[in-house]
C-alpha positions, 0 to 999 in steps of 0.5 A: 382969805386972800384970793388975789390971782398970780398972773403973768402977761406974756407975749408971743416969744415967751417974754414976761410983759407984766405981772399982777401984785401976787405974781410979782410977790410970788416970783420975785419980780419987779419992774426992772426984771420985767423990763429986761425981757425975762422969759416966762419959763425962767420967771416960773423956774421951770426945769432948765432945758438946753438951748438945743431942746428950747429950739426943738420945742419951738419948732414943734410948736410952730409945726403944730400951730401950722397943722392946727391952722390947716385942719391937719393938712400937711401939704397945706401946712408945709406950704405955709411954713415954705417947706417941702411936705417931706421935710414937714413929715 
């Protein structure tokens, strides 16, 4: 049985940096496509979302990371993000 793992290496911006042979075959990736900076969501053929939805999701992710890093302390998270507590809410 072929048990090769299909894995992607992705940077913090969701761009594919590399892929195992199994992933390259399954997702039809080659060095050229990877070098152009293909988003992982595109490589995985995830349902298309608008640019506006992508921005909203990125903002949510940033807020959740800030809250996680401050153990849920809204004031500290807002300060770390350089925004007011009211804006964070």
